[in-house]
C-alpha positions in Angstrom: 127.0 130.2 56.3 129.8 128.7 58.4 129.0 127.2 61.8 131.9 127.5 64.4 133.2 124.4 66.1 131.9 125.7 69.5 128.4 126.2 68.1 128.4 122.8 66.4 129.5 121.2 69.7 126.7 122.9 71.7 124.1 121.8 69.0 125.4 118.2 69.2 125.2 118.3 73.0 121.6 119.6 73.0 120.6 116.8 70.5 122.2 114.3 72.7 120.3 115.5 75.8 117.1 115.7 73.9 117.5 112.1 72.5 118.1 111.0 76.1 114.9 112.7 77.3 112.9 111.4 74.4 114.0 107.9 75.0 112.9 108.2 78.6 109.5 109.7 77.5 109.0 106.8 75.1 109.7 104.2 77.9 107.5 106.0 80.4 104.8 106.3 77.9 104.7 102.5 77.3 104.3 102.0 81.0 101.6 104.6 81.4 99.6 103.1 78.6 99.5 99.8 80.4 98.8 101.3 83.9 96.0 103.5 82.4 94.1 100.2 81.7 93.7 99.7 85.5 95.6 96.5 86.3 95.4 95.2 89.9 97.6 92.9 91.7 96.9 90.7 94.7 97.6 93.5 97.2 95.4 95.9 95.3 92.4 93.7 95.4 92.7 93.5 99.1 92.8 97.3 99.3 89.5 97.4 97.3 87.9 94.6 99.3 88.6 96.4 102.7 87.7 99.8 101.1 84.3 98.3 100.4 84.0 97.3 104.1 84.3 101.0 105.0 81.4 101.9 102.6 79.4 99.1 104.2 79.8 100.6 107.7 82.5 98.3 109.1 85.4 99.6 111.2 88.9 99.1 110.1 91.1 97.2 112.6 88.0 96.3 114.6 85.9 94.4 112.2 88.6 93.9 109.7 92.3 93.5 110.1 95.1 94.5 107.7 98.8 95.5 108.0 98.4 98.8 106.2 97.6 102.2 107.8 94.1 103.7 106.7 95.3 105.9 103.9 95.0 103.4 101.1 91.7 102.0 102.3 90.3 105.6 102.4 91.5 106.1 98.8 90.0 102.8 97.4 86.7 103.6 99.3 86.6 106.9 97.6 87.2 105.3 94.3 84.5 102.9 94.8 82.1 105.5 96.0 82.8 107.9 93.1 83.3 105.5 90.1 82.1 102.1 91.5 85.4 100.6 90.6 89.2 101.2 90.3 89.0 104.2 87.7 89.5 107.0 90.1 92.7 105.4 91.8 93.9 104.3 88.3 93.6 107.9 87.2 95.7 109.0 90.3 98.3 106.3 89.3 98.7 107.7 85.8 98.8 111.3 87.2 101.7 110.3 89.5 103.7 108.6 86.8 103.4 111.8 84.8 103.7 114.3 87.6 106.9 113.1 89.3 109.3 113.7 86.3 107.3 116.9 85.4 107.8 118.5 88.8 111.5 117.6 88.8 111.9 119.2 85.4 110.0 122.4 86.4 112.3 122.6 89.4 115.4 122.5 87.4 113.9 125.1 85.0 113.1 127.4 87.8 116.5 127.0 89.4 118.4 127.7 86.1 116.5 131.0 85.3 119.7 133.0 85.5 121.6 130.9 83.1 121.8 131.1 79.3 119.3 129.3 77.1 121.4 126.3 76.2 122.4 125.7 79.9 118.8 126.0 80.9 117.7 123.6 78.2 120.5 121.0 79.1 119.6 121.1 82.8 115.9 120.8 82.3 116.3 117.7 79.9 118.7 116.2 82.3 116.1 116.7 85.2 113.3 115.3 83.1 115.5 112.2 82.3 116.4 111.7 86.0 112.8 112.1 87.0 111.7 109.5 84.4 114.4 107.1 85.7 113.3 107.2 89.3 109.6 107.1 88.2 110.2 103.9 86.1 112.1 102.3 89.2 109.2 103.3 91.3 106.5 101.8 89.0 108.4 98.5 88.7 108.9 98.2 92.4 105.3 99.3 93.4 103.1 98.8 90.1 99.3 99.1 89.8 97.6 100.3 93.0 100.3 100.0 95.7 100.6 102.0 98.9 104.3 102.6 98.1 103.5 104.3 94.8 101.2 106.8 96.5 103.4 107.3 99.6 106.4 107.9 97.5 104.7 110.6 95.6 103.8 112.6 98.6 107.3 111.9 99.8 108.8 113.4 96.5 106.5 116.5 96.9 107.7 116.9 100.5 111.3 116.9 99.3 110.4 119.5 96.8 108.8 121.7 99.5 111.8 121.3 101.8 114.5 122.1 99.3 112.6 125.3 98.2 111.9 126.2 101.9 113.1 129.9 102.4 115.6 131.0 105.0 112.9 132.6 107.1 109.9 130.8 108.6 107.1 130.1 106.1 104.0 128.9 107.8 102.4 128.1 104.3 105.2 125.8 103.4 105.3 124.3 106.9 101.5 123.4 106.7 102.0 122.1 103.1 105.0 119.9 104.4 102.8 118.7 107.3 100.0 117.6 104.9 102.4 115.8 102.6 104.2 114.1 105.5 100.8 113.0 106.9 99.6 111.7 103.5 102.8 109.8 102.9 102.9 108.1 106.3 99.2 107.3 106.2 100.0 105.2 103.1 102.7 103.2 104.9 104.5 103.8 108.2 108.1 103.2 107.0 107.9 106.5 105.0 108.4 108.2 108.3 111.9 106.9 108.3 112.8 107.6 104.7 111.3 111.1 104.8 113.5 111.7 107.9 116.5 110.6 105.6 115.2 113.1 103.0 115.2 115.9 105.7 118.9 115.0 106.7 120.0 115.2 103.1 118.2 118.5 102.4 118.7 120.3 105.7 120.9 123.5 105.5 121.0 124.2 109.2 119.2 123.5 112.5 116.7 126.2 111.8 115.8 124.8 108.4 115.5 121.3 109.9 113.1 122.7 112.6 110.9 124.6 110.3 111.0 122.4 107.3 110.7 118.9 108.9 110.2 118.8 112.8 107.4 121.3 112.8 105.4 119.8 109.9 106.0 116.3 111.2 104.5 117.5 114.6 101.5 119.1 113.0 100.9 116.2 110.7 101.2 113.9 113.6 98.6 115.7 115.8 96.3 115.8 112.7 96.8 112.1 112.1 95.9 111.3 115.7 92.8 113.4 115.6 91.8 111.7 112.4 92.2 108.2 113.7 90.4 109.3 116.9 87.5 110.8 114.8 87.2 107.5 112.8 87.1 105.7 116.2 90.1 103.4 115.4 93.0 105.2 117.1 93.6 102.4 119.8 92.7 99.5 117.4 95.2 100.9 114.9 97.9 101.2 117.6 97.2 97.6 118.5 97.2 96.3 115.0 100.5 98.2 114.4 102.1 96.4 117.4 100.8 93.0 116.2 102.2 93.5 112.7 105.5 94.8 113.9 106.0 92.1 116.4 105.2 89.2 114.0 107.0 90.5 111.0 110.1 91.4 113.0 110.2 87.9 114.6 110.0 86.2 111.2 112.4 88.5 109.2 115.0 88.6 112.0 115.8 84.8 111.0 116.9 86.1 107.5 118.1 89.6 107.9 119.2 89.8 111.6 117.8 92.0 114.3 116.4 95.4 113.4 119.2 97.3 115.0 121.8 96.3 112.3 119.5 96.8 109.3 120.6 100.3 108.8 124.0 98.8 107.9 122.5 96.3 105.3 123.4 98.6 102.5 124.2 95.7 100.0 120.4 95.2 99.9 119.9 98.6 98.5 122.7 98.2 95.9 121.5 94.8 94.7 118.0 96.1 94.2 119.2 99.0 92.1 121.6 96.9 90.1 121.5 93.2 89.2 117.9 92.9 90.6 116.8 95.6 88.4 117.3 94.2 84.8 115.8 97.1 83.1 118.9 99.2 83.8 121.5 97.6 86.2 123.7 100.8 86.1 121.0 102.8 88.0 122.8 101.9 91.3 126.0 103.6 90.3 124.2 106.8 89.2 122.5 106.9 92.6 125.7 106.6 94.5 127.3 109.3 92.4 124.4 111.6 93.2 124.7 110.7 96.9 128.3 111.7 96.9 127.5 115.0 95.4 125.1 115.7 98.3 128.3 116.2 100.3 129.6 118.9 98.1 126.2 120.7 98.0 126.4 121.6 101.7 130.0 122.2 101.8 131.6 125.6 102.4 134.2 124.9 99.8 131.6 124.0 97.2 133.4 125.7 94.2 136.5 123.6 94.8 134.3 120.3 95.2 133.5 120.8 91.5 136.8 120.0 90.3 137.4 116.5 88.7 139.9 115.4 91.5 137.3 116.6 94.1 134.5 114.6 92.3 136.6 111.6 92.3 137.6 111.9 96.1 133.9 112.5 97.2 132.7 109.4 95.2 135.5 107.3 96.7 134.9 108.6 100.3 131.2 108.0 100.1 131.4 104.5 98.5 134.2 103.4 100.8 132.3 104.6 103.8 129.1 102.7 102.6 131.2 99.5 102.1 132.8 99.7 105.5 129.3 100.0 107.2 128.0 97.1 105.1 130.9 94.9 106.2 130.1 95.6 109.9 126.5 94.5 109.1 127.9 91.1 107.6 130.1 90.4 110.4 127.5 91.0 113.0 125.0 89.0 110.9 127.3 86.0 110.7 127.9 86.1 114.4 124.1 86.3 115.0 123.3 83.4 112.7 126.0 81.1 114.2 125.0 82.0 117.7 121.3 81.4 117.1 121.7 78.5 114.7 118.9 79.9 112.6 120.3 79.1 109.2 123.3 78.0 107.3 125.9 80.6 106.6 128.4 80.7 103.7 131.7 79.9 105.4 133.4 82.5 103.1 131.1 85.3 104.0 133.1 86.3 107.1 136.4 86.2 105.3 135.1 88.2 102.3 133.6 90.8 104.7 136.9 91.3 106.5 138.7 91.7 103.2 136.2 94.2 101.9 136.5 96.1 105.3 140.2 96.5 105.0 140.0 97.6 101.4 137.3 100.1 102.4 139.4 101.4 105.2 142.4 101.9 103.0 140.3 104.1 100.7 138.2 105.8 103.5 141.0 107.1 105.8 142.9 109.2 103.2 139.7 110.6 101.4 138.3 111.3 104.9 141.3 113.3 105.8 140.9 115.1 102.6 137.4 116.0 103.4 138.3 116.9 107.1 140.9 119.5 105.8 138.2 121.0 103.6 135.6 121.0 106.5 133.4 118.4 104.5 133.6 115.5 106.8 130.6 116.1 108.9 128.6 116.2 105.6 129.9 112.8 104.6 128.9 111.5 108.1 125.5 113.0 107.6 125.0 111.5 104.2 125.9 108.1 105.5 123.4 108.4 108.4 120.8 109.3 105.8 121.8 106.2 103.8 121.4 104.1 107.0 117.9 105.5 107.7 117.0 104.7 104.0 118.2 101.1 104.5 116.1 100.8 107.7 113.0 102.2 106.1 113.2 99.7 103.4 114.1 96.8 105.7 111.7 97.8 108.5 109.8 94.6 108.1 111.5 92.7 105.4 113.5 93.6 102.3 110.8 92.5 99.9 110.4 93.8 96.3 107.9 96.5 96.8 109.4 97.7 100.0 112.3 99.2 98.1 110.0 101.9 96.8 110.2 103.4 100.2 113.6 104.8 99.2 112.3 106.6 96.2 111.8 109.9 97.9 115.4 109.8 99.1 116.5 109.2 95.6 114.4 112.2 94.4 116.0 114.3 97.1 119.5 113.5 95.6 118.3 114.4 92.1 117.0 117.8 93.4 120.2 118.5 95.2 122.3 117.7 92.1 120.1 119.9 89.9 120.4 122.8 92.3 124.1 122.4 92.5 124.4 122.3 88.7 122.1 125.4 88.3 124.1 127.4 90.7 127.6 126.3 89.7 127.1 125.8 85.9 126.5 123.0 83.5 130.1 122.9 82.2 131.7 121.6 85.5 133.2 118.2 85.8 130.5 117.3 88.4 127.8 118.1 86.0 129.3 116.5 83.0 130.1 113.3 85.0 126.5 113.2 86.2 125.1 113.7 82.7 127.3 111.0 81.2 126.3 108.6 83.9 122.6 109.4 83.2 123.1 108.7 79.5 124.7 105.4 80.3 121.6 104.4 82.4 118.9 105.8 80.1 120.0 104.8 76.5 120.3 101.1 77.2 117.1 101.0 79.4 114.9 98.1 78.5 111.7 97.3 80.4 111.7 94.0 82.1 109.7 91.7 79.8 108.3 89.8 82.8 107.0 93.1 84.3 105.2 94.1 81.1 103.7 90.6 81.0 102.6 90.8 84.7 100.8 94.2 84.0 98.9 92.7 81.0 98.0 89.6 83.2 96.7 91.8 86.0 94.3 93.5 83.8 92.2 90.3 84.2 91.2 91.5 87.7 89.7 94.9 86.8 85.9 95.4 87.4 85.4 95.4 83.6 87.0 92.0 83.3 85.1 90.6 86.3 81.8 92.5 85.8 79.8 89.3 84.8 80.8 87.3 87.9 80.6 90.2 90.4 77.1 91.2 89.0 75.9 87.5 89.5 77.3 87.4 93.1 75.8 90.7 94.2 72.4 89.7 92.6 72.4 86.4 94.3 73.2 87.8 97.7 70.5 90.6 97.4 68.0 88.0 96.2 68.8 85.7 99.0 69.0 88.6 101.7 72.7 88.0 102.5 75.0 90.8 103.8 78.3 88.9 104.0 79.9 85.7 102.7 83.2 83.8 103.0 85.2 84.4 100.0 88.4 82.5 98.7 88.4 84.3 95.3 89.6 87.7 96.7 91.0 88.9 93.4 88.0 88.0 91.4 85.4 89.7 93.7 87.4 92.6 94.9 84.9 95.1 93.5 81.7 93.2 94.9 79.2 95.5 96.9 79.0 92.9 99.6 81.8 92.3 102.1 83.3 89.0 103.2 83.6 87.8 106.8 86.6 89.1 108.7 88.6 90.1 110.6 91.0 88.4 108.2 90.3 88.4 104.4 93.5 86.5 103.7 96.1 84.5 105.5 99.4 86.1 106.4 102.3 83.7 106.3 104.1 85.3 109.3 101.0 84.9 111.5 100.9 81.7 113.6 98.2 79.1 112.7 96.3 79.6 115.9 96.6 83.3 116.3 93.5 84.9 117.7 92.7 86.6 114.5 92.6 83.3 112.7 90.5 81.8 115.5 88.0 84.8 115.4 87.8 84.5 111.5 87.0 80.8 111.7 84.5 81.3 114.4 82.5 84.0 112.5 82.4 81.9 109.4 81.3 78.7 111.2 78.7 80.6 113.2 77.3 83.1 110.6 78.3 82.3 107.0 75.5 81.3 104.7 77.4 81.3 101.6 80.9 80.1 100.7 82.5 81.2 97.5 85.1 78.5 97.3 88.3 77.7 95.3 89.3 74.8 97.6 88.0 71.3 97.0 85.9 70.6 100.0 84.6 67.3 98.7 88.1 65.8 98.7 87.8 63.0 101.5 91.5 63.2 102.1 92.5 66.9 101.8 96.1 67.9 101.8 97.2 69.4 105.2 96.7 73.1 105.1 98.8 75.8 106.9 95.5 77.8 107.1 93.2 77.3 110.1 90.1 78.6 108.3 90.5 76.1 105.4 91.3 73.3 107.8 88.1 74.0 109.8 85.9 74.3 106.7 87.1 71.0 105.4 85.4 69.5 108.5 82.5 71.9 108.6 81.3 72.2 105.0 80.4 68.7 104.0 78.1 68.4 107.0 76.4 71.8 106.9 76.5 73.1 103.3 75.3 72.0 100.0 76.1 72.8 96.4 72.4 72.8 95.5 71.3 76.4 95.2 68.1 77.6 96.9 65.4 79.1 94.7 66.6 82.6 95.5 70.0 81.8 93.9 68.9 79.9 90.9 68.7 82.9 88.5 72.3 83.8 89.3 73.7 80.3 89.2 76.3 79.2 88.4 79.4 81.6 88.8 82.3 80.7 86.6 85.5 79.8 88.2 84.2 79.2 91.8 82.2 76.6 93.7 79.3 78.0 95.7 78.3 76.3 98.9 74.9 77.2 100.7 74.1 76.6 104.2 71.5 73.9 104.4 69.2 76.0 106.6 69.5 79.0 104.0 65.8 80.0 103.3 64.7 82.2 100.3 64.5 85.9 100.9 60.8 86.9 101.1 
């Protein structure tokens, strides 16, 4: 039997795509195995601590303060209620890591149903690989139990609902979109901004934007307000949101400039997708290529936009436009920093920005004219606006590591657009082949960051199973002595305890002034009411190191006079607790 060259080529291509997808599944599987063991980072333990306060009858933003909206705390409270620990939420994390690439692959399989078997297989395997890549990026940016992981998942599902929204009004899809938007934003407010960027990329016309985004957003907003009002925390939440935004904006402005210019800080997105992502630094270039294809998807001359020269021009136009906007940010930032004298600025930054601006304009003007003649310029502008809102969402408080996960729904929307374009125009176009080649260049050399893997293994030390002995002793001691609350400095170790610490603050926020009313109220509650201190600080040091923590400073003066390390009779059976020092108020009497 003789195999033709064409058949042999098609088989080799299938094997190549299959190998790429299998490589992705292997890497994702390694991560899922680690995540399935329930690691918890510092933020995660705070979520469980405050989730427990809800079960204990306290009110969020009234009795306890945190910078997150209520979604994550409701989720951790449910996990504590159902399983008594993190297992329910951990199961949800594992589900998300498996579901994101799966739904993207199913979308491609559905979109390519009119194609031949090979084309359908190639597109589905490519979709699976792209879904795995953005899932791996999401997991590294928001590992363990993080608000951004859950919010991104709901944002990805919203993108899927919007891209499949029919031409006519569909009330079921509008309601589903409302639910997904509500869940996403309840996890973290900046998802409002990045979901708006998703809508800008996916919208086909004004009617689609109205039915697929604005109406669901309005419905979700009303339901969210009613939910907060029913919980009795609507006004306290608004006040906490104002406090968080004001303080974080004030501090981050000193580094990143005022909020109004952050949509132009596009180098932050590029850096985080490239050299700050050692697992696969080429991911940035794949994302920018997919972003350039979003222009062609909505263009009237879509068929011509598939040619190789068109692929190159679109990529040049998008990238030069993004670089031009970024240089505007750098020029304004240099002016702002020099004017306010808030930090030293690289003297070459302004010169380099001007050079980059000139080069970007040299490339942008002719490519922009090329797009204008083909009635595609407005889609370039809209794609750059969506890019700006993505940057704003990521930098809405500060460009910190896990905040870059806010952009994942946007990256997923770009993948969906590319897959639909490929399904409709064919898998043998230059646009598809270039995208496939770039995906291979990203996936085949992918290597998980060793420090990230080590971090996941380390964080398994804060699960309920790892801390059960200490948690059981603490809860038994407090029940025996009739205590409801305590002051806790070992938040990570006792996150799953059944008793709640004193609030409203359960930890110190770096951006919050030392004598902020929340610090003062927390110190006052502890001094007035606390009978038990679970300490990691050395309160016997006669000359303590000055602390930038009001509560610790107060306790250094208060504990030696009013507390003792000698346990009362009710605490003796549970004493000591490894790793912490227990201080008992001297007037603590045994529980009858």
